[in-house]
C-alpha positions as a printed NumPy array, in Angstrom:
array([[ -5.391, -31.511, -17.487],
       [ -3.299, -29.152, -15.456],
       [ -3.303, -26.934, -12.387],
       [ -2.038, -23.426, -11.789],
       [ -1.814, -21.601,  -8.457],
       [ -3.55 , -18.248,  -8.934],
       [ -5.223, -15.782,  -6.597],
       [ -4.563, -18.012,  -3.586],
       [ -6.068, -21.237,  -5.028],
       [ -5.187, -24.127,  -7.311],
       [ -7.228, -23.772, -10.483],
       [ -7.842, -26.861, -12.597],
       [ -7.899, -26.353, -16.367],
       [ -7.502, -28.176, -19.65 ],
       [ -6.786, -27.162, -23.255],
       [ -8.106, -28.903, -26.363],
       [ -6.98 , -28.073, -29.873],
       [ -3.655, -26.654, -30.999],
       [ -4.475, -23.996, -33.584],
       [ -6.681, -21.008, -34.137],
       [ -7.895, -18.322, -31.747],
       [ -8.552, -19.003, -28.092],
       [-12.032, -19.64 , -26.769],
       [-12.685, -19.979, -23.043],
       [-15.657, -21.966, -21.721],
       [-17.105, -21.242, -18.273],
       [-19.648, -23.571, -16.646],
       [-22.644, -22.99 , -14.37 ],
       [-23.021, -23.311, -10.621],
       [-22.857, -26.922,  -9.334],
       [-21.215, -28.212, -12.526],
       [-17.649, -28.562, -13.758],
       [-15.749, -28.257, -17.027],
       [-17.192, -31.557, -18.321],
       [-20.466, -29.687, -18.946],
       [-18.851, -28.478, -22.183],
       [-17.7  , -31.861, -23.533],
       [-20.025, -31.772, -26.543],
       [-19.114, -28.217, -27.495],
       [-15.397, -28.957, -27.22 ],
       [-15.707, -31.672, -29.857],
       [-17.167, -29.085, -32.254],
       [-14.66 , -26.348, -31.46 ],
       [-11.285, -28.012, -31.017],
       [-10.392, -28.24 , -34.715],
       [-10.691, -24.481, -35.23 ],
       [ -9.929, -23.091, -31.769],
       [ -7.63 , -23.574, -28.843],
       [-10.32 , -24.41 , -26.313],
       [ -9.635, -23.513, -22.678],
       [-11.87 , -24.925, -19.948],
       [-11.468, -24.541, -16.203],
       [-13.235, -25.598, -13.033],
       [-14.475, -22.447, -11.319],
       [-13.236, -21.876,  -7.771],
       [-15.087, -24.279,  -5.482],
       [-16.002, -26.691,  -8.286],
       [-14.598, -29.797,  -9.924],
       [-10.955, -30.3  ,  -9.09 ],
       [-10.186, -26.658,  -8.282],
       [ -9.67 , -25.549,  -4.686],
       [-12.81 , -25.008,  -2.611],
       [-11.858, -22.684,   0.253],
       [-14.552, -21.437,   2.624],
       [-16.554, -18.536,   1.209],
       [-18.099, -16.195,   0.649],
       [-16.707, -15.533,  -2.828],
       [-17.327, -12.537,  -5.091],
       [-17.74 , -12.317,  -8.852],
       [-14.737, -10.002,  -8.916],
       [-12.707, -12.728,  -7.196],
       [-13.868, -15.334,  -9.699],
       [-12.911, -12.988, -12.538],
       [ -9.498, -12.459, -10.936],
       [ -9.026, -16.247, -10.939],
       [ -9.619, -16.173, -14.696],
       [ -7.2  , -13.284, -15.134],
       [ -4.506, -15.244, -13.311],
       [ -5.135, -18.222, -15.584],
       [ -4.912, -16.036, -18.685],
       [ -1.667, -14.494, -17.467],
       [ -0.226, -17.956, -16.791],
       [ -1.077, -19.086, -20.326],
       [ -0.098, -15.825, -21.996],
       [ -3.631, -15.226, -23.294],
       [ -4.238, -11.609, -24.258],
       [ -7.32 , -12.198, -26.411],
       [ -9.989, -14.877, -26.33 ],
       [-13.591, -15.532, -27.185],
       [-15.783, -16.374, -24.164],
       [-18.691, -18.784, -23.798],
       [-20.359, -18.796, -20.39 ],
       [-23.587, -20.299, -19.146],
       [-25.417, -19.059, -16.047],
       [-22.668, -18.302, -13.495],
       [-20.129, -18.572, -16.32 ],
       [-21.953, -15.756, -18.086],
       [-21.849, -13.651, -14.929],
       [-18.101, -14.211, -14.612],
       [-17.746, -13.286, -18.285],
       [-19.623, -10.006, -17.85 ],
       [-17.572,  -9.14 , -14.769],
       [-14.316,  -9.887, -16.581],
       [-15.321,  -8.014, -19.741],
       [-16.065,  -4.87 , -17.745],
       [-12.736,  -5.07 , -15.888],
       [-10.652,  -5.983, -18.969],
       [-12.45 ,  -4.519, -21.991],
       [ -9.8  ,  -5.386, -24.594],
       [ -9.479,  -9.122, -23.919],
       [-12.711, -10.647, -25.241],
       [-13.009, -10.876, -29.014],
       [-16.602, -12.021, -28.629],
       [-18.911, -12.926, -25.775],
       [-21.634, -15.591, -25.622],
       [-23.916, -15.346, -22.587],
       [-26.276, -18.297, -22.17 ],
       [-29.054, -18.471, -19.569],
       [-27.425, -15.783, -17.475],
       [-28.34 , -12.544, -15.734],
       [-26.803,  -9.202, -14.868],
       [-29.01 ,  -8.108, -11.975],
       [-30.063,  -9.976,  -8.85 ],
       [-33.806, -10.424,  -8.265],
       [-35.447,  -8.709,  -5.313],
       [-35.593, -11.957,  -3.337],
       [-31.974, -12.958,  -4.06 ],
       [-30.724, -12.728,  -0.49 ],
       [-33.435, -14.965,   0.957],
       [-33.522, -17.367,  -2.012],
       [-29.787, -17.998,  -2.145],
       [-29.525, -17.879,   1.645],
       [-32.024, -20.728,   1.861],
       [-30.037, -22.84 ,  -0.612],
       [-26.824, -22.124,   1.281],
       [-28.457, -23.223,   4.533],
       [-29.726, -26.459,   2.976],
       [-26.273, -27.277,   1.593],
       [-24.589, -26.551,   4.918],
       [-27.057, -28.493,   7.062],
       [-28.206, -31.317,   4.779],
       [-25.486, -31.615,   2.151],
       [-25.707, -31.375,  -1.626],
       [-27.932, -34.452,  -1.871],
       [-30.833, -32.355,  -0.57 ],
       [-30.48 , -29.967,  -3.533],
       [-30.202, -32.412,  -6.425],
       [-33.869, -32.904,  -7.314],
       [-34.925, -29.274,  -6.889],
       [-31.952, -28.118,  -8.962],
       [-32.701, -30.535, -11.802],
       [-36.332, -29.374, -11.746],
       [-35.204, -25.765, -12.262],
       [-32.604, -26.61 , -14.866],
       [-34.678, -28.794, -17.219],
       [-38.275, -29.003, -18.345],
       [-40.353, -31.852, -16.956],
       [-40.622, -33.528, -20.353],
       [-36.863, -33.541, -20.849],
       [-36.213, -34.867, -17.355],
       [-38.666, -37.707, -17.9  ],
       [-37.31 , -38.704, -21.306],
       [-33.591, -38.398, -20.472],
       [-32.968, -40.248, -17.188],
       [-29.361, -40.939, -18.181],
       [-28.641, -37.229, -18.555],
       [-30.381, -36.494, -15.253],
       [-28.23 , -39.104, -13.534],
       [-25.04 , -37.594, -14.974],
       [-25.946, -33.989, -14.148],
       [-27.266, -35.003, -10.727],
       [-23.958, -36.693,  -9.966],
       [-22.162, -33.431, -10.781],
       [-24.41 , -31.483,  -8.425],
       [-23.899, -34.06 ,  -5.673],
       [-20.113, -33.942,  -6.059],
       [-19.893, -30.144,  -5.872],
       [-18.088, -29.177,  -2.642],
       [-20.401, -27.503,  -0.143],
       [-17.835, -24.723,   0.377],
       [-17.738, -24.048,  -3.35 ],
       [-21.478, -24.133,  -3.836],
       [-22.129, -21.793,  -0.916],
       [-19.275, -19.45 ,  -1.818],
       [-20.495, -19.082,  -5.4  ],
       [-24.136, -18.753,  -4.315],
       [-23.103, -15.734,  -2.308],
       [-21.209, -14.275,  -5.276],
       [-23.996, -14.579,  -7.82 ],
       [-26.658, -13.404,  -5.377],
       [-25.062,  -9.955,  -5.454],
       [-24.686,  -9.433,  -9.202],
       [-25.604,  -5.893, -10.27 ],
       [-24.08 ,  -5.143, -13.671],
       [-27.039,  -4.249, -15.885],
       [-26.417,  -0.511, -15.833],
       [-22.801,  -1.01 , -16.944],
       [-23.418,  -3.405, -19.826],
       [-23.357,  -0.545, -22.339],
       [-19.585,  -0.499, -21.748],
       [-19.199,  -3.909, -23.427],
       [-18.115,  -3.303, -26.998],
       [-17.24 ,  -6.777, -28.295],
       [-19.736,  -8.762, -30.414],
       [-22.147, -10.439, -28.016],
       [-24.676, -13.25 , -28.402],
       [-27.303, -13.715, -25.69 ],
       [-29.279, -16.973, -25.574],
       [-31.888, -18.115, -23.068],
       [-34.343, -20.976, -22.744],
       [-37.969, -19.897, -23.032],
       [-38.819, -21.758, -19.803],
       [-35.798, -20.554, -17.825],
       [-37.172, -19.424, -14.459],
       [-33.76 , -19.118, -12.781],
       [-32.497, -16.426, -15.156],
       [-35.716, -15.447, -16.953],
       [-35.861, -14.399, -20.624],
       [-36.865, -10.885, -19.591],
       [-33.429, -10.386, -18.021],
       [-31.7  , -11.585, -21.187],
       [-33.811,  -9.134, -23.185],
       [-32.679,  -6.323, -20.879],
       [-29.067,  -7.403, -21.333],
       [-29.603,  -7.41 , -25.103],
       [-31.05 ,  -3.888, -24.931],
       [-28.041,  -2.643, -22.943],
       [-25.231,  -4.233, -24.995],
       [-24.805,  -2.396, -28.282],
       [-25.096,  -4.546, -31.415],
       [-25.757,  -7.701, -29.383],
       [-27.785, -10.584, -30.796],
       [-30.588, -12.325, -28.917],
       [-32.105, -15.797, -29.257],
       [-34.967, -17.299, -27.272],
       [-34.437, -21.071, -27.33 ],
       [-37.761, -22.936, -27.475],
       [-38.537, -25.952, -25.3  ],
       [-35.638, -25.365, -22.906],
       [-35.244, -24.295, -19.306],
       [-31.994, -23.176, -17.647],
       [-29.385, -25.454, -19.235],
       [-30.288, -24.864, -22.862],
       [-26.867, -26.051, -24.037],
       [-27.918, -29.588, -23.066],
       [-31.705, -29.555, -23.426],
       [-31.6  , -28.055, -26.94 ],
       [-28.029, -28.99 , -27.76 ],
       [-28.387, -29.076, -31.559],
       [-29.885, -25.577, -31.846],
       [-27.537, -24.161, -29.215],
       [-24.504, -25.522, -31.053],
       [-25.732, -24.39 , -34.461],
       [-26.221, -20.8  , -33.315],
       [-22.958, -20.824, -31.33 ],
       [-20.941, -21.993, -34.349],
       [-22.574, -19.512, -36.728],
       [-21.848, -16.634, -34.354],
       [-18.232, -17.675, -33.858],
       [-17.692, -18.188, -37.59 ],
       [-18.784, -14.59 , -38.105],
       [-16.522, -13.131, -35.429],
       [-13.436, -15.371, -35.382],
       [-10.738, -15.36 , -38.036],
       [-10.389, -19.089, -38.503],
       [ -7.328, -20.419, -40.329],
       [ -8.991, -23.323, -42.115],
       [ -7.001, -25.927, -43.98 ],
       [ -8.224, -27.52 , -47.203]])
């Protein structure tokens, strides 16, 4: 684990693996880099795996907001410059996918491939009121008041009931998210409006979404798929918003197959 001062904040990051191409993993709102622990175990033998806590999350700085997606992408650019990364694959879920889209449009030559999971590229009509309400709850009642409603959006009822240990772990991450960071990032993602520019993305792209994802509905992922040339699309059955956890085996299988196709892996016998 390490820190770098970029774009006015201290950004917390870690690297696993010592060979192969870079892959950068970007987590969702109200999580931290530990959300990718299972994927790191699968990737670290073939990739140099970079994870970071987004501004306002985990151990990174959480200055008062509002933040912007452009600012969050600039944080990533500072991290890449610090590490000398000129090309990387990108895996982002939800907010991490939004940051990935924003970065790809600003720096079109950096991403070798792009995986967007349970994400969106255009704010819904009620974004201002919806996110404003969540910001107000966090500021007046604290993150505890958002834990149960967030888990209900992120996972299907059956999964929540049958995996109390996972709910406790994810709930703890939500609870520990700094209010400044949560509110700042809420403001950033509430303003996303990239759909009409997605045709500019030229790197191989995989779009995955849970069939029961109401936060970033499948219809938006289908629109993203239609706008990104040669992209692939997968609807993940029996999953809501955090498909990487709820349907981990299928998510990982498709992720690895996509990366094997688009990464030149130096495998040893």
